N, CA, C, O and the ligand as a Tripos MOL2 file, in Angstrom:
@<TRIPOS>MOLECULE
protein
  309   307    78     0     0
PROTEIN
NO_CHARGES

@<TRIPOS>ATOM
      1 N         122.6900   94.6190   88.3490 N.3       1 MET1
      2 CA        122.2840   95.7530   89.3270 C.3       1 MET1
      3 C         121.3860   95.1270   90.4520 C.2       1 MET1
      4 O         120.5060   94.3240   90.1430 O.2       1 MET1
      5 N         121.5880   95.4620   91.6570 N.am      2 ALA2
      6 CA        120.5790   94.9800   93.0020 C.3       2 ALA2
      7 C         119.3610   95.8820   92.6480 C.2       2 ALA2
      8 O         119.4570   96.9220   91.9960 O.2       2 ALA2
      9 N         118.2510   95.3930   93.1290 N.am      3 ASP3
     10 CA        117.1260   96.1450   93.2950 C.3       3 ASP3
     11 C         117.2280   97.1720   94.3180 C.2       3 ASP3
     12 O         117.7010   96.9410   95.4300 O.2       3 ASP3
     13 N         116.7290   98.4550   93.9000 N.am      4 VAL4
     14 CA        116.7760   99.3660   95.1660 C.3       4 VAL4
     15 C         115.2340   99.8040   95.3360 C.2       4 VAL4
     16 O         114.5950  100.4080   94.4760 O.2       4 VAL4
     17 N         114.7180   99.3730   96.6690 N.am      5 ILE5
     18 CA        113.4880   99.5620   96.9890 C.3       5 ILE5
     19 C         113.3100  100.9830   97.5760 C.2       5 ILE5
     20 O         113.8420  101.3300   98.6300 O.2       5 ILE5
     21 N         112.6300  101.6740   96.9190 N.am      6 LYS6
     22 CA        112.4410  103.2100   97.4980 C.3       6 LYS6
     23 C         111.0420  103.2220   98.3640 C.2       6 LYS6
     24 O         110.0400  102.7410   97.8340 O.2       6 LYS6
     25 N         110.9810  103.6650   99.4390 N.am      7 ARG7
     26 CA        109.8210  103.5610  100.2960 C.3       7 ARG7
     27 C         109.4200  104.9670  100.6490 C.2       7 ARG7
     28 O         110.3720  105.6670  100.9930 O.2       7 ARG7
     29 N         108.2320  105.5560  100.6490 N.am      8 PHE8
     30 CA        108.0540  106.7710  101.1040 C.3       8 PHE8
     31 C         107.8920  106.8740  102.4540 C.2       8 PHE8
     32 O         107.4520  105.9350  103.1190 O.2       8 PHE8
     33 N         108.2380  108.0290  102.9710 N.am      9 VAL9
     34 CA        108.1960  108.3610  104.5000 C.3       9 VAL9
     35 C         106.9540  109.2300  104.6980 C.2       9 VAL9
     36 O         106.9090  110.4150  104.3690 O.2       9 VAL9
     37 N         105.8890  108.5120  105.2920 N.am     10 ALA10
     38 CA        104.3550  109.1820  105.3380 C.3      10 ALA10
     39 C         104.8210  110.2580  106.1800 C.2      10 ALA10
     40 O         105.5130  110.0780  107.1810 O.2      10 ALA10
     41 N         104.3760  111.5330  105.6990 N.am     11 GLY11
     42 CA        104.2840  112.7840  106.6520 C.3      11 GLY11
     43 C         105.5890  113.6900  106.6000 C.2      11 GLY11
     44 O         105.6580  114.8510  107.0040 O.2      11 GLY11
     45 N         106.6750  112.8950  105.9900 N.am     12 ALA12
     46 CA        107.8550  113.6760  105.9530 C.3      12 ALA12
     47 C         107.7020  114.8610  105.0800 C.2      12 ALA12
     48 O         106.9080  114.8150  104.1400 O.2      12 ALA12
     49 N         108.4110  115.9270  105.3240 N.am     13 VAL13
     50 CA        108.4490  117.1400  104.5550 C.3      13 VAL13
     51 C         109.8070  117.3590  103.8860 C.2      13 VAL13
     52 O         110.7950  117.3600  104.6200 O.2      13 VAL13
     53 N         109.9510  117.5340  102.6480 N.am     14 CYS14
     54 CA        111.0400  117.8310  101.9040 C.3      14 CYS14
     55 C         111.5480  119.1520  102.3580 C.2      14 CYS14
     56 O         110.8540  120.1680  102.3670 O.2      14 CYS14
     57 N         112.9290  119.0870  102.7770 N.am     15 PRO15
     58 CA        113.5310  120.2960  103.3620 C.3      15 PRO15
     59 C         113.8500  121.5420  102.3640 C.2      15 PRO15
     60 O         114.1080  122.6870  102.7360 O.2      15 PRO15
     61 N         113.7740  121.0400  100.8980 N.am     16 ARG16
     62 CA        113.9300  121.5780   99.7950 C.3      16 ARG16
     63 C         112.8100  122.4090   99.1970 C.2      16 ARG16
     64 O         112.8350  123.6040   98.9060 O.2      16 ARG16
     65 N         111.8850  121.5870   99.0810 N.am     17 CYS17
     66 CA        110.8140  122.1920   98.2540 C.3      17 CYS17
     67 C         109.4970  122.4110   99.2130 C.2      17 CYS17
     68 O         108.5370  123.1260   98.9270 O.2      17 CYS17
     69 N         109.6430  121.7300  100.2740 N.am     18 GLY18
     70 CA        108.5700  121.7520  101.3530 C.3      18 GLY18
     71 C         107.3690  120.8670  101.1090 C.2      18 GLY18
     72 O         106.3740  121.0020  101.8210 O.2      18 GLY18
     73 N         107.4080  119.9970  100.1730 N.am     19 GLU19
     74 CA        106.2540  119.2710   99.7760 C.3      19 GLU19
     75 C         106.1110  118.2240  100.7390 C.2      19 GLU19
     76 O         107.1590  117.8120  101.2360 O.2      19 GLU19
     77 N         104.7680  117.5780  101.1970 N.am     20 MET20
     78 CA        104.7790  116.4500  102.1240 C.3      20 MET20
     79 C         104.6170  115.4290  101.3010 C.2      20 MET20
     80 O         104.2460  115.5500  100.1330 O.2      20 MET20
     81 N         104.9230  114.2150  101.9420 N.am     21 ASP21
     82 CA        104.8510  112.9120  101.5170 C.3      21 ASP21
     83 C         105.4970  112.7070   99.9770 C.2      21 ASP21
     84 O         104.9790  111.9850   99.1250 O.2      21 ASP21
     85 N         106.6330  113.4230   99.8030 N.am     22 LYS22
     86 CA        107.3790  113.2960   98.7420 C.3      22 LYS22
     87 C         108.5720  112.7030   98.8330 C.2      22 LYS22
     88 O         109.2410  112.4620   97.8280 O.2      22 LYS22
     89 N         109.0050  112.3740  100.1770 N.am     23 LEU23
     90 CA        110.5580  111.7810  100.3130 C.3      23 LEU23
     91 C         110.3600  110.4230  100.4750 C.2      23 LEU23
     92 O         109.4850  109.9260  101.1850 O.2      23 LEU23
     93 N         111.3280  109.7130   99.6920 N.am     24 VAL24
     94 CA        111.5710  108.4520   99.8940 C.3      24 VAL24
     95 C         112.8280  107.9720  100.5250 C.2      24 VAL24
     96 O         113.8310  108.6850  100.5040 O.2      24 VAL24
     97 N         112.8270  106.8470  101.0630 N.am     25 ILE25
     98 CA        114.2040  106.3390  101.7010 C.3      25 ILE25
     99 C         114.8210  105.2270  100.9430 C.2      25 ILE25
    100 O         113.9520  104.3950  100.6810 O.2      25 ILE25
    101 N         115.7360  104.9630  100.5860 N.am     26 TYR26
    102 CA        116.2680  103.6860   99.9860 C.3      26 TYR26
    103 C         117.7660  103.2270  100.2600 C.2      26 TYR26
    104 O         118.5450  104.1090  100.6220 O.2      26 TYR26
    105 N         118.1810  102.0910  100.1370 N.am     27 ARG27
    106 CA        119.3510  101.7290  100.5900 C.3      27 ARG27
    107 C         120.1300  101.3300   99.0580 C.2      27 ARG27
    108 O         119.6090  100.8220   98.0660 O.2      27 ARG27
    109 N         121.3520  101.6970   99.2390 N.am     28 GLN28
    110 CA        122.2810  101.2320   97.9900 C.3      28 GLN28
    111 C         123.5990  101.2760   98.5400 C.2      28 GLN28
    112 O         123.9590  102.1390   99.3410 O.2      28 GLN28
    113 N         124.3110  100.3600   98.1170 N.am     29 ASP29
    114 CA        125.7100  100.0440   98.2330 C.3      29 ASP29
    115 C         126.1350  100.1840   99.8650 C.2      29 ASP29
    116 O         127.1590  100.6880  100.3260 O.2      29 ASP29
    117 N         125.1820   99.6660  100.4650 N.am     30 GLU30
    118 CA        125.4520   99.5610  102.0700 C.3      30 GLU30
    119 C         125.1540  100.9100  102.5930 C.2      30 GLU30
    120 O         125.5170  101.0670  103.7580 O.2      30 GLU30
    121 N         124.5430  101.9990  101.9860 N.am     31 ARG31
    122 CA        124.3520  103.0860  102.5550 C.3      31 ARG31
    123 C         122.8220  103.6640  102.4750 C.2      31 ARG31
    124 O         122.1710  103.3390  101.4820 O.2      31 ARG31
    125 N         122.2940  104.3830  103.3210 N.am     32 ASP32
    126 CA        120.8950  104.8360  103.3310 C.3      32 ASP32
    127 C         120.8630  106.2900  102.9060 C.2      32 ASP32
    128 O         121.5250  107.1530  103.4810 O.2      32 ASP32
    129 N         120.0220  106.5370  101.8190 N.am     33 TYR33
    130 CA        119.7170  107.5760  101.3430 C.3      33 TYR33
    131 C         118.1990  108.2340  101.4100 C.2      33 TYR33
    132 O         117.2220  107.4980  101.5510 O.2      33 TYR33
    133 N         118.0920  109.4190  101.3190 N.am     34 ARG34
    134 CA        116.4470  109.8040  101.1300 C.3      34 ARG34
    135 C         116.7420  110.8430   99.9460 C.2      34 ARG34
    136 O         117.7630  111.4630   99.6470 O.2      34 ARG34
    137 N         115.5410  110.7990   99.4210 N.am     35 GLU35
    138 CA        115.4180  111.8370   98.2400 C.3      35 GLU35
    139 C         114.0630  112.1020   98.0920 C.2      35 GLU35
    140 O         113.1540  111.3930   98.5250 O.2      35 GLU35
    141 N         113.9360  113.2350   97.4130 N.am     36 CYS36
    142 CA        112.3180  113.8490   97.1770 C.3      36 CYS36
    143 C         112.0890  113.6120   95.6260 C.2      36 CYS36
    144 O         112.9470  113.8970   94.7910 O.2      36 CYS36
    145 N         111.0210  113.1400   95.3590 N.am     37 VAL37
    146 CA        110.4170  112.6470   94.2110 C.3      37 VAL37
    147 C         109.7960  113.8930   93.4620 C.2      37 VAL37
    148 O         109.4020  113.8130   92.2990 O.2      37 VAL37
    149 N         109.7420  114.9630   94.1570 N.am     38 SER38
    150 CA        108.9870  116.1570   93.7350 C.3      38 SER38
    151 C         109.9350  117.2110   93.3290 C.2      38 SER38
    152 O         109.4310  118.0630   92.5980 O.2      38 SER38
    153 N         111.3490  117.3900   93.6570 N.am     39 CYS39
    154 CA        112.4690  118.1290   93.3360 C.3      39 CYS39
    155 C         113.5690  117.0260   93.1760 C.2      39 CYS39
    156 O         113.4320  115.8020   93.1590 O.2      39 CYS39
    157 N         114.7620  117.8380   93.0570 N.am     40 ASP40
    158 CA        115.7510  117.0360   93.0370 C.3      40 ASP40
    159 C         116.5730  116.6540   94.2400 C.2      40 ASP40
    160 O         117.7050  116.1790   94.1540 O.2      40 ASP40
    161 N         115.9960  116.8680   95.2600 N.am     41 PHE41
    162 CA        116.7680  116.7620   96.5730 C.3      41 PHE41
    163 C         117.1070  115.3260   96.9970 C.2      41 PHE41
    164 O         116.2240  114.4680   97.0000 O.2      41 PHE41
    165 N         118.3380  115.0560   97.3450 N.am     42 ALA42
    166 CA        118.8060  113.8140   97.7370 C.3      42 ALA42
    167 C         120.0570  113.8130   98.5560 C.2      42 ALA42
    168 O         121.0510  114.4430   98.1930 O.2      42 ALA42
    169 N         120.0220  113.1660   99.5740 N.am     43 GLU43
    170 CA        121.3510  113.1890  100.6260 C.3      43 GLU43
    171 C         121.4440  111.7580  101.0520 C.2      43 GLU43
    172 O         120.5830  110.9000  100.8540 O.2      43 GLU43
    173 N         122.6330  111.5970  101.6830 N.am     44 GLU44
    174 CA        122.6670  110.3840  102.2160 C.3      44 GLU44
    175 C         122.3410  110.6270  103.6060 C.2      44 GLU44
    176 O         122.4550  111.7690  104.0530 O.2      44 GLU44
    177 N         121.8970  109.5470  104.4300 N.am     45 MET45
    178 CA        121.3040  109.6940  105.7270 C.3      45 MET45
    179 C         122.5570  108.9870  106.7720 C.2      45 MET45
    180 O         123.0640  107.8880  106.5450 O.2      45 MET45
    181 N         122.9030  109.8430  107.9010 N.am     46 HIS46
    182 CA        123.9000  109.2940  108.8030 C.3      46 HIS46
    183 C         123.2910  109.0350  110.0290 C.2      46 HIS46
    184 O         123.1290  109.9160  110.8730 O.2      46 HIS46
    185 N         122.9300  107.8260  110.1820 N.am     47 PHE47
    186 CA        122.5900  107.3830  111.6150 C.3      47 PHE47
    187 C         123.7560  106.5880  112.5640 C.2      47 PHE47
    188 O         124.6940  105.8760  112.2060 O.2      47 PHE47
    189 N         123.3860  106.9330  113.7000 N.am     48 GLY48
    190 CA        124.6890  106.4190  114.6030 C.3      48 GLY48
    191 C         124.3240  105.1470  114.9430 C.2      48 GLY48
    192 O         124.5660  104.8070  116.1010 O.2      48 GLY48
    193 N         123.7540  104.2930  114.1450 N.am     49 GLN49
    194 CA        123.5150  102.8240  114.2920 C.3      49 GLN49
    195 C         123.2120  102.0560  113.0450 C.2      49 GLN49
    196 O         122.6920  102.5900  112.0650 O.2      49 GLN49
    197 N         123.5750  100.6800  113.1030 N.am     50 PRO50
    198 CA        123.5630   99.7490  112.1420 C.3      50 PRO50
    199 C         122.5390  100.1310  111.0810 C.2      50 PRO50
    200 O         121.5380  100.6630  111.5620 O.2      50 PRO50
    201 N         122.5400   99.9860  109.6920 N.am     51 ALA51
    202 CA        121.5920  100.2030  108.8360 C.3      51 ALA51
    203 C         120.6880   99.1580  108.8450 C.2      51 ALA51
    204 O         119.5660   99.3000  108.3580 O.2      51 ALA51
    205 N         121.0730   98.0770  109.3680 N.am     52 ALA52
    206 CA        119.9850   96.7690  109.4230 C.3      52 ALA52
    207 C         118.9450   96.9860  110.2600 C.2      52 ALA52
    208 O         117.8470   96.4420  110.1370 O.2      52 ALA52
    209 N         119.3050   97.9250  111.2880 N.am     53 GLU53
    210 CA        118.1290   98.2080  112.3190 C.3      53 GLU53
    211 C         117.1790   99.3240  111.4980 C.2      53 GLU53
    212 O         115.9820   99.2040  111.7610 O.2      53 GLU53
    213 N         117.4500  100.1780  110.7360 N.am     54 LEU54
    214 CA        116.7740  100.9990  110.3550 C.3      54 LEU54
    215 C         115.8600   99.8770  109.1110 C.2      54 LEU54
    216 O         114.6320   99.8810  109.0330 O.2      54 LEU54
    217 N         116.4940   99.2540  108.4970 N.am     55 GLU55
    218 CA        115.7620   98.4600  107.6360 C.3      55 GLU55
    219 C         114.4340   97.7080  108.2220 C.2      55 GLU55
    220 O         113.3130   97.6730  107.7140 O.2      55 GLU55
    221 N         114.8680   97.1450  109.3830 N.am     56 THR56
    222 CA        113.8070   96.3520  110.1900 C.3      56 THR56
    223 C         112.8060   97.2290  110.4270 C.2      56 THR56
    224 O         111.6640   96.9260  110.0820 O.2      56 THR56
    225 N         113.0650   98.4280  111.0410 N.am     57 ARG57
    226 CA        112.0060   99.3160  111.6480 C.3      57 ARG57
    227 C         111.2510   99.8580  110.4830 C.2      57 ARG57
    228 O         110.0280   99.7530  110.5740 O.2      57 ARG57
    229 N         111.7190  100.4050  109.4260 N.am     58 ALA58
    230 CA        111.1230  100.8040  108.2040 C.3      58 ALA58
    231 C         110.2690   99.8350  107.7910 C.2      58 ALA58
    232 O         109.0990  100.1710  107.6070 O.2      58 ALA58
    233 N         110.6240   98.5780  107.5830 N.am     59 ASN59
    234 CA        109.8190   97.4650  107.0970 C.3      59 ASN59
    235 C         108.6020   97.3540  107.7960 C.2      59 ASN59
    236 O         107.5030   97.2910  107.2450 O.2      59 ASN59
    237 N         108.8620   97.3210  109.3960 N.am     60 ARG60
    238 CA        107.8090   97.0680  110.0910 C.3      60 ARG60
    239 C         106.5610   97.9720  110.2950 C.2      60 ARG60
    240 O         105.3890   97.6510  110.4900 O.2      60 ARG60
    241 N         107.1260   99.1530  110.1980 N.am     61 ASP61
    242 CA        106.0600  100.3650  110.3410 C.3      61 ASP61
    243 C         106.4970  101.4730  109.4600 C.2      61 ASP61
    244 O         107.0350  102.4480  109.9850 O.2      61 ASP61
    245 N         106.3220  101.4290  108.1690 N.am     62 LEU62
    246 CA        106.7080  102.6700  107.5920 C.3      62 LEU62
    247 C         106.2430  104.0950  107.8330 C.2      62 LEU62
    248 O         106.7330  105.0710  107.2650 O.2      62 LEU62
    249 N         105.1910  104.1380  108.7810 N.am     63 GLY63
    250 CA        104.4270  105.1920  109.1130 C.3      63 GLY63
    251 C         105.1280  105.9400  110.2470 C.2      63 GLY63
    252 O         106.2000  106.4300  109.8910 O.2      63 GLY63
    253 N         104.8260  106.1320  111.3990 N.am     64 ARG64
    254 CA        105.1620  107.2680  112.2500 C.3      64 ARG64
    255 C         106.4710  106.8120  112.8780 C.2      64 ARG64
    256 O         107.0430  107.6740  113.5460 O.2      64 ARG64
    257 N         107.0810  105.5600  112.7850 N.am     65 ARG65
    258 CA        108.2780  105.2120  113.5320 C.3      65 ARG65
    259 C         109.2530  105.8790  112.4950 C.2      65 ARG65
    260 O         110.1400  106.6150  112.9280 O.2      65 ARG65
    261 N         109.1240  105.6450  111.0940 N.am     66 ALA66
    262 CA        110.1760  105.9370  110.3470 C.3      66 ALA66
    263 C         110.0000  107.4830  110.2240 C.2      66 ALA66
    264 O         110.8620  107.9750  109.4950 O.2      66 ALA66
    265 N         109.3100  108.1790  110.6270 N.am     67 ILE67
    266 CA        109.2730  109.7850  110.8090 C.3      67 ILE67
    267 C         110.1300  110.1400  112.0390 C.2      67 ILE67
    268 O         111.0760  110.9280  112.0290 O.2      67 ILE67
    269 N         109.6910  109.4810  113.0520 N.am     68 LYS68
    270 CA        110.6350  109.6880  114.1750 C.3      68 LYS68
    271 C         111.8430  109.5150  113.9650 C.2      68 LYS68
    272 O         112.6060  110.4110  114.3250 O.2      68 LYS68
    273 N         112.3340  108.4260  113.3820 N.am     69 PHE69
    274 CA        113.5730  108.2460  113.1410 C.3      69 PHE69
    275 C         114.4850  109.2390  112.4290 C.2      69 PHE69
    276 O         115.6520  109.5110  112.7120 O.2      69 PHE69
    277 N         113.6620  109.7670  111.3690 N.am     70 VAL70
    278 CA        114.4420  110.6020  110.4420 C.3      70 VAL70
    279 C         114.6130  112.0140  111.5070 C.2      70 VAL70
    280 O         115.6990  112.5710  111.6670 O.2      70 VAL70
    281 N         113.5680  112.3760  112.0570 N.am     71 ASP71
    282 CA        113.5410  113.7390  112.6500 C.3      71 ASP71
    283 C         114.8020  113.6640  114.0270 C.2      71 ASP71
    284 O         115.4510  114.6370  114.4100 O.2      71 ASP71
    285 N         114.8920  112.4100  114.5250 N.am     72 ALA72
    286 CA        116.0340  112.2520  115.5030 C.3      72 ALA72
    287 C         117.3390  112.1750  114.9960 C.2      72 ALA72
    288 O         118.3310  112.1320  115.7240 O.2      72 ALA72
    289 N         117.3770  112.1530  113.5950 N.am     73 ALA73
    290 CA        118.7980  112.1050  113.0390 C.3      73 ALA73
    291 C         119.0390  113.6000  112.7090 C.2      73 ALA73
    292 O         120.1250  114.1590  112.8620 O.2      73 ALA73
    293 N         118.0730  114.1050  112.3080 N.am     74 ASP74
    294 CA        118.2860  115.7110  111.7980 C.3      74 ASP74
    295 C         118.9680  116.4650  113.1980 C.2      74 ASP74
    296 O         120.0550  117.0430  113.1680 O.2      74 ASP74
    297 N         118.2940  116.3640  114.1580 N.am     75 LYS75
    298 CA        118.7570  116.9930  115.4220 C.3      75 LYS75
    299 C         120.0760  116.6350  115.8630 C.2      75 LYS75
    300 O         120.6500  117.3520  116.6830 O.2      75 LYS75
    301 N         120.6150  115.5990  115.4030 N.am     76 ASN76
    302 CA        121.9900  115.2750  115.7460 C.3      76 ASN76
    303 C         123.1720  115.8340  114.9450 C.2      76 ASN76
    304 O         124.3630  115.7390  115.2380 O.2      76 ASN76
    305 N         122.5640  116.5000  113.7670 N.am     77 LYS77
    306 CA        123.5520  117.1140  112.9800 C.3      77 LYS77
    307 C         124.1430  118.3660  113.5070 C.2      77 LYS77
    308 O         125.0140  118.9550  112.8670 O.2      77 LYS77
    309 ZN        111.4960  118.3390   97.2870 Zn       78 ZN78
@<TRIPOS>BOND
     1     1     2 1
     2     2     3 1
     3     3     4 2
     4     3     5 am
     5     5     6 1
     6     6     7 1
     7     7     8 2
     8     7     9 am
     9     9    10 1
    10    10    11 1
    11    11    12 2
    12    11    13 am
    13    13    14 1
    14    14    15 1
    15    15    16 2
    16    15    17 am
    17    17    18 1
    18    18    19 1
    19    19    20 2
    20    19    21 am
    21    21    22 1
    22    22    23 1
    23    23    24 2
    24    23    25 am
    25    25    26 1
    26    26    27 1
    27    27    28 2
    28    27    29 am
    29    29    30 1
    30    30    31 1
    31    31    32 2
    32    31    33 am
    33    33    34 1
    34    34    35 1
    35    35    36 2
    36    35    37 am
    37    37    38 1
    38    38    39 1
    39    39    40 2
    40    39    41 am
    41    41    42 1
    42    42    43 1
    43    43    44 2
    44    43    45 am
    45    45    46 1
    46    46    47 1
    47    47    48 2
    48    47    49 am
    49    49    50 1
    50    50    51 1
    51    51    52 2
    52    51    53 am
    53    53    54 1
    54    54    55 1
    55    55    56 2
    56    55    57 am
    57    57    58 1
    58    58    59 1
    59    59    60 2
    60    59    61 am
    61    61    62 1
    62    62    63 1
    63    63    64 2
    64    63    65 am
    65    65    66 1
    66    66    67 1
    67    67    68 2
    68    67    69 am
    69    69    70 1
    70    70    71 1
    71    71    72 2
    72    71    73 am
    73    73    74 1
    74    74    75 1
    75    75    76 2
    76    75    77 am
    77    77    78 1
    78    78    79 1
    79    79    80 2
    80    79    81 am
    81    81    82 1
    82    82    83 1
    83    83    84 2
    84    83    85 am
    85    85    86 1
    86    86    87 1
    87    87    88 2
    88    87    89 am
    89    89    90 1
    90    90    91 1
    91    91    92 2
    92    91    93 am
    93    93    94 1
    94    94    95 1
    95    95    96 2
    96    95    97 am
    97    97    98 1
    98    98    99 1
    99    99   100 2
   100    99   101 am
   101   101   102 1
   102   102   103 1
   103   103   104 2
   104   103   105 am
   105   105   106 1
   106   106   107 1
   107   107   108 2
   108   107   109 am
   109   109   110 1
   110   110   111 1
   111   111   112 2
   112   111   113 am
   113   113   114 1
   114   114   115 1
   115   115   116 2
   116   115   117 am
   117   117   118 1
   118   118   119 1
   119   119   120 2
   120   119   121 am
   121   121   122 1
   122   122   123 1
   123   123   124 2
   124   123   125 am
   125   125   126 1
   126   126   127 1
   127   127   128 2
   128   127   129 am
   129   129   130 1
   130   130   131 1
   131   131   132 2
   132   131   133 am
   133   133   134 1
   134   134   135 1
   135   135   136 2
   136   135   137 am
   137   137   138 1
   138   138   139 1
   139   139   140 2
   140   139   141 am
   141   141   142 1
   142   142   143 1
   143   143   144 2
   144   143   145 am
   145   145   146 1
   146   146   147 1
   147   147   148 2
   148   147   149 am
   149   149   150 1
   150   150   151 1
   151   151   152 2
   152   151   153 am
   153   153   154 1
   154   154   155 1
   155   155   156 2
   156   155   157 am
   157   157   158 1
   158   158   159 1
   159   159   160 2
   160   159   161 am
   161   161   162 1
   162   162   163 1
   163   163   164 2
   164   163   165 am
   165   165   166 1
   166   166   167 1
   167   167   168 2
   168   167   169 am
   169   169   170 1
   170   170   171 1
   171   171   172 2
   172   171   173 am
   173   173   174 1
   174   174   175 1
   175   175   176 2
   176   175   177 am
   177   177   178 1
   178   178   179 1
   179   179   180 2
   180   179   181 am
   181   181   182 1
   182   182   183 1
   183   183   184 2
   184   183   185 am
   185   185   186 1
   186   186   187 1
   187   187   188 2
   188   187   189 am
   189   189   190 1
   190   190   191 1
   191   191   192 2
   192   191   193 am
   193   193   194 1
   194   194   195 1
   195   195   196 2
   196   195   197 am
   197   197   198 1
   198   198   199 1
   199   199   200 2
   200   199   201 am
   201   201   202 1
   202   202   203 1
   203   203   204 2
   204   203   205 am
   205   205   206 1
   206   206   207 1
   207   207   208 2
   208   207   209 am
   209   209   210 1
   210   210   211 1
   211   211   212 2
   212   211   213 am
   213   213   214 1
   214   214   215 1
   215   215   216 2
   216   215   217 am
   217   217   218 1
   218   218   219 1
   219   219   220 2
   220   219   221 am
   221   221   222 1
   222   222   223 1
   223   223   224 2
   224   223   225 am
   225   225   226 1
   226   226   227 1
   227   227   228 2
   228   227   229 am
   229   229   230 1
   230   230   231 1
   231   231   232 2
   232   231   233 am
   233   233   234 1
   234   234   235 1
   235   235   236 2
   236   235   237 am
   237   237   238 1
   238   238   239 1
   239   239   240 2
   240   239   241 am
   241   241   242 1
   242   242   243 1
   243   243   244 2
   244   243   245 am
   245   245   246 1
   246   246   247 1
   247   247   248 2
   248   247   249 am
   249   249   250 1
   250   250   251 1
   251   251   252 2
   252   251   253 am
   253   253   254 1
   254   254   255 1
   255   255   256 2
   256   255   257 am
   257   257   258 1
   258   258   259 1
   259   259   260 2
   260   259   261 am
   261   261   262 1
   262   262   263 1
   263   263   264 2
   264   263   265 am
   265   265   266 1
   266   266   267 1
   267   267   268 2
   268   267   269 am
   269   269   270 1
   270   270   271 1
   271   271   272 2
   272   271   273 am
   273   273   274 1
   274   274   275 1
   275   275   276 2
   276   275   277 am
   277   277   278 1
   278   278   279 1
   279   279   280 2
   280   279   281 am
   281   281   282 1
   282   282   283 1
   283   283   284 2
   284   283   285 am
   285   285   286 1
   286   286   287 1
   287   287   288 2
   288   287   289 am
   289   289   290 1
   290   290   291 1
   291   291   292 2
   292   291   293 am
   293   293   294 1
   294   294   295 1
   295   295   296 2
   296   295   297 am
   297   297   298 1
   298   298   299 1
   299   299   300 2
   300   299   301 am
   301   301   302 1
   302   302   303 1
   303   303   304 2
   304   303   305 am
   305   305   306 1
   306   306   307 1
   307   307   308 2
@<TRIPOS>SUBSTRUCTURE
     1 MET1         2 RESIDUE 1 A MET
     2 ALA2         6 RESIDUE 1 A ALA
     3 ASP3        10 RESIDUE 1 A ASP
     4 VAL4        14 RESIDUE 1 A VAL
     5 ILE5        18 RESIDUE 1 A ILE
     6 LYS6        22 RESIDUE 1 A LYS
     7 ARG7        26 RESIDUE 1 A ARG
     8 PHE8        30 RESIDUE 1 A PHE
     9 VAL9        34 RESIDUE 1 A VAL
    10 ALA10       38 RESIDUE 1 A ALA
    11 GLY11       42 RESIDUE 1 A GLY
    12 ALA12       46 RESIDUE 1 A ALA
    13 VAL13       50 RESIDUE 1 A VAL
    14 CYS14       54 RESIDUE 1 A CYS
    15 PRO15       58 RESIDUE 1 A PRO
    16 ARG16       62 RESIDUE 1 A ARG
    17 CYS17       66 RESIDUE 1 A CYS
    18 GLY18       70 RESIDUE 1 A GLY
    19 GLU19       74 RESIDUE 1 A GLU
    20 MET20       78 RESIDUE 1 A MET
    21 ASP21       82 RESIDUE 1 A ASP
    22 LYS22       86 RESIDUE 1 A LYS
    23 LEU23       90 RESIDUE 1 A LEU
    24 VAL24       94 RESIDUE 1 A VAL
    25 ILE25       98 RESIDUE 1 A ILE
    26 TYR26      102 RESIDUE 1 A TYR
    27 ARG27      106 RESIDUE 1 A ARG
    28 GLN28      110 RESIDUE 1 A GLN
    29 ASP29      114 RESIDUE 1 A ASP
    30 GLU30      118 RESIDUE 1 A GLU
    31 ARG31      122 RESIDUE 1 A ARG
    32 ASP32      126 RESIDUE 1 A ASP
    33 TYR33      130 RESIDUE 1 A TYR
    34 ARG34      134 RESIDUE 1 A ARG
    35 GLU35      138 RESIDUE 1 A GLU
    36 CYS36      142 RESIDUE 1 A CYS
    37 VAL37      146 RESIDUE 1 A VAL
    38 SER38      150 RESIDUE 1 A SER
    39 CYS39      154 RESIDUE 1 A CYS
    40 ASP40      158 RESIDUE 1 A ASP
    41 PHE41      162 RESIDUE 1 A PHE
    42 ALA42      166 RESIDUE 1 A ALA
    43 GLU43      170 RESIDUE 1 A GLU
    44 GLU44      174 RESIDUE 1 A GLU
    45 MET45      178 RESIDUE 1 A MET
    46 HIS46      182 RESIDUE 1 A HIS
    47 PHE47      186 RESIDUE 1 A PHE
    48 GLY48      190 RESIDUE 1 A GLY
    49 GLN49      194 RESIDUE 1 A GLN
    50 PRO50      198 RESIDUE 1 A PRO
    51 ALA51      202 RESIDUE 1 A ALA
    52 ALA52      206 RESIDUE 1 A ALA
    53 GLU53      210 RESIDUE 1 A GLU
    54 LEU54      214 RESIDUE 1 A LEU
    55 GLU55      218 RESIDUE 1 A GLU
    56 THR56      222 RESIDUE 1 A THR
    57 ARG57      226 RESIDUE 1 A ARG
    58 ALA58      230 RESIDUE 1 A ALA
    59 ASN59      234 RESIDUE 1 A ASN
    60 ARG60      238 RESIDUE 1 A ARG
    61 ASP61      242 RESIDUE 1 A ASP
    62 LEU62      246 RESIDUE 1 A LEU
    63 GLY63      250 RESIDUE 1 A GLY
    64 ARG64      254 RESIDUE 1 A ARG
    65 ARG65      258 RESIDUE 1 A ARG
    66 ALA66      262 RESIDUE 1 A ALA
    67 ILE67      266 RESIDUE 1 A ILE
    68 LYS68      270 RESIDUE 1 A LYS
    69 PHE69      274 RESIDUE 1 A PHE
    70 VAL70      278 RESIDUE 1 A VAL
    71 ASP71      282 RESIDUE 1 A ASP
    72 ALA72      286 RESIDUE 1 A ALA
    73 ALA73      290 RESIDUE 1 A ALA
    74 ASP74      294 RESIDUE 1 A ASP
    75 LYS75      298 RESIDUE 1 A LYS
    76 ASN76      302 RESIDUE 1 A ASN
    77 LYS77      306 RESIDUE 1 A LYS
    78 ZN78       309 GROUP 0 **** ****
């Protein structure tokens, strides 16, 4: 099994239970997912760009840039 590193998204609010700072993002099988550690919310994230770029941005600054990235994706649904 490959290591799955889950990173908290600071300031993100879970769409299901509404708890803040409970969302984690992680990558598995070439796909990006986010899930809540407070409830059982989990979904695959769909970005219109390569996952490698998400990985880079998230690693560089897990804080506010990651939040913006998530918000932008939600608006495109
Ligand atoms: Zn939740």
